[in-house]
C-alpha positions, -999 to +999 in steps of 0.1 A: -163+149+594-151+114+586-141+111+549-166+087+533-139+062+524-129+059+561-164+056+575-158+022+590-123+031+604-135+035+640-154+002+639-121-016+642-111-024+679-077-008+674-069-008+711-071-046+711-046-048+683-009-045+687+019-026+668+055-017+676+047+002+707+019-018+722-019-012+716-026+003+682-051+030+694-032+058+676-034+042+641-069+055+631-060+091+639-028+088+618-048+073+589-073+102+591-044+127+590-033+114+556-063+132+542-052+166+557-048+196+534-016+204+552+015+188+537+035+188+569+006+171+588+005+144+561+042+139+563+041+135+601+012+110+598+031+088+573+062+091+596+041+078+625+027+049+605+061+039+592+072+039+629+044+019+644+029-006+618+061-009+598+088-003+624+122-010+608+106-033+583+086-054+609+049-058+605+024-063+633-011-074+640-025-039+633-007-037+600-031-059+581-061-041+596-047-008+583-044-021+547-081-017+535-082+019+546-049+028+530-061+012+498-093+032+500-073+064+502-052+055+471-085+051+451-099+085+461-088+112+436-092+140+462-066+125+485-031+141+481+002+122+481-015+089+470+018+077+456+034+079+490+005+058+504+012+031+478+048+031+488+037+024+524+014-004+512+043-019+493+066-018+523+038-033+545+034-062+520+070-072+514+092-053+538+122-038+520+120-042+482+157-044+477+157-079+491+136-091+462+148-073+431+161-105+415+144-133+434+107-131+440+091-124+474+091-159+490+054-160+499+052-198+494+080-203+518+065-180+543+031-197+540+048-231+544+068-220+575+037-206+592+017-237+583+043-259+597+036-248+633+000-262+632-031-240+635-038-247+672-002-240+682-002-208+661-034-195+677-021-202+712+012-184+705-006-155+690-030-153+720-001-153+745+017-126+726-014-103+727-019-111+764+016-098+770+010-067+749-021-057+770-001-055+802+036-051+792+048-039+826+035-069+845+038-097+821+068-118+810+075-112+773+069-140+748+099-163+742+118-160+710+100-188+692+066-172+700+078-139+688+091-153+656+058-171+649+038-140+657+060-119+633+056-145+606+019-146+610+017-108+608+039-107+577+017-133+559-015-116+570-005-082+557+010-096+525-023-113+518-043-083+527-025-062+501-025-090+476-063-093+479-066-056+472-045-057+440-074-057+415-086-024+427-054-003+420-052-017+385-074+012+374-046+036+385-020+022+360-029+049+335-037+077+360-026+111+349-006+114+381+026+098+369+040+094+404+009+075+414+008+054+383+045+046+387+041+036+424+012+013+416+031-002+386+061-011+409+038-024+436+022-049+413+056-066+407+055-084+440+023-104+437+028-135+415-004-150+427-023-122+409-002-125+378-032-136+356-047-101+362-016-079+366+007-092+338-018-084+309-025-050+323+012-042+328+021-056+294-006-033+278+011-003+294+045-015+283+034-019+247+015+015+246+036+039+225+015+068+238+030+063+272+064+077+282+094+054+279+100+055+316+065+042+324+066+016+297+100+004+310+087+003+346+056-017+335+077-041+315+100-049+345+070-052+368+053-077+344+085-098+343+088-098+381+051-106+387+049-134+361+085-147+359+075-161+324+091-148+292+066-165+269+037-140+272+063-111+267+085-127+241+073-107+211+074-074+230+108-082+244+122-091+210+110-057+197+120-035+226+155-049+230+164-031+198+144+001+205+161+035+200+152+044+236+178+032+261+152+029+289+132+004+269+163-015+258+175-018+293+141-028+307+137-055+280+171-069+288+163-069+326+129-085+320+145-112+299+170-119+327+142-120+353+121-144+332+146-166+314+177-166+335+207-180+318+186-188+287+182-150+281+195-141+246+230-128+241+216-094+231+200-090+265+233-100+282+252-074+262+227-047+272+230-056+309+268-055+306+267-021+291+244-007+318+262-026+346+294-007+340+301+026+357+283+056+342+277+092+352+240+090+345+233+059+365+197+065+375+171+079+352+146+103+369+117+078+365+136+050+382+123+047+418+129+010+422+150+000+453+182-003+433+201+019+408+201+009+372+238-001+373+234-022+405+203-039+392+220-046+358+250-062+376+228-083+398+209-096+368+240-101+348+252-124+376+221-145+370+226-148+332+264-147+328+286-151+359+319-148+341+310-115+325+294-102+357+326-109+376+346-088+351+321-060+353+321-060+391+359-059+391+359-029+368+334-011+390+356-017+421+386-004+402+368+028+390+353+034+425+388+032+441+404+055+415+375+081+418+380+083+456+418+085+455+418+123+453+386+130+473+405+143+504+380+125+528+391+100+554+403+068+540+377+046+556+350+068+539+367+063+506+368+026+509+332+019+520+317+018+485+345-003+470+341-028+498+304-029+493+309-035+456+335-062+461+315-080+488+279-079+476+269-108+499+283-091+530+312-098+552+326-134+551+324-155+583+360-167+580+392-158+561+392-167+524+426-176+507+437-149+483+435-173+454+398-179+461+388-143+462+366-130+434+383-108+408+367-077+424+380-087+458+415-093+445+414-059+428+406-043+461+434-060+479+459-052+451+449-015+452+454-014+490+489-030+486+498-002+462+484+024+486+497+015+521+486+049+535+451+036+534+460+012+562+477+037+585+463+057+613+433+037+624+405+047+630+410+072+602+425+045+580+407+016+563+420-011+587+387-018+604+371-025+570+397-052+563+392-067+597+355-069+592+361-087+559+386-112+575+416-096+557+449-086+573+448-049+584+485-042+582+505-037+550+532-064+556+506-090+566+484-081+536+514-085+513+522-119+527+485-129+524+484-119+487+516-138+480+504-170+497 
């Protein structure tokens, strides 16, 4: 029997909608399986939905149509694994959250880009894309421009579908299921257009001393990310930045950085520096954001104090290199994390003079100069990592580079 909350699921013409693998006729069955009493069945259903309506972060025409039914499932207490459904909804709305941990989701830019193509042109491109999907074997695929426009339209539609549903999950912020309440709290961070409703509710959770510190910290960060305004939170931030609980101190500092940028108080900058440095207990159990606490602290510190952030990043690279010195693994494995830390923006497009490297990057080069064995015996050495980052991959050449 169809669960009551899914009674209109089969009214959607799924076969006329598209997802990653063509017509979306399999989507309703997968959504129904999320209600199964069998955990493995539910896991496989989520796996299937991640694969077809959220394939490698891409959203499709069917994605937006699935949203109302997924939201219904999150609101029904009898449904298991509701937190996992909220995580799927979050991914459908914004893609991969780690792209927007400091800067907000660019919905205005996305809406402007889509609007710039003109309504008639957009409709024609979308129709041609669907025409191709219906008979993939015999049709020419859409050109790249048509594909990009179709993808942008799908992303905007699914984002707005989740955004429009935001008022409903507000009731779950104080649910007794902490995993569910936490997932909903984090999801609300990405919808600034709903800030007038979400920020007061999130702030109330953050201020509620009956809540656990992890939930309060999560709500505070989400309120800052959704509103990007320190004023409504200023009294709470001023109090929590001195709280005895480190979760609340860190969340207050992070929220101040998110909302005030370089104008955040020195106290907040000091807290971010402390938590941005290497630590054994980097990620509290309640932290299920896309980044670890140390990585997020460092990224926010770069917003509020670039000089201090550069010092902290250099220290983290140095510690990472030393920790991996005696690991016994292949050198290229030992160097991956230090390179990622030293080059947070990815590989450069062209060589950069040694004098213009960041302190973290110079630290990495100097360490490799003092450990020439790391550059020997490619591919077991670290030479390919240097080449990818436009650095000399042989010791004499690297020494000459550093001396130039």
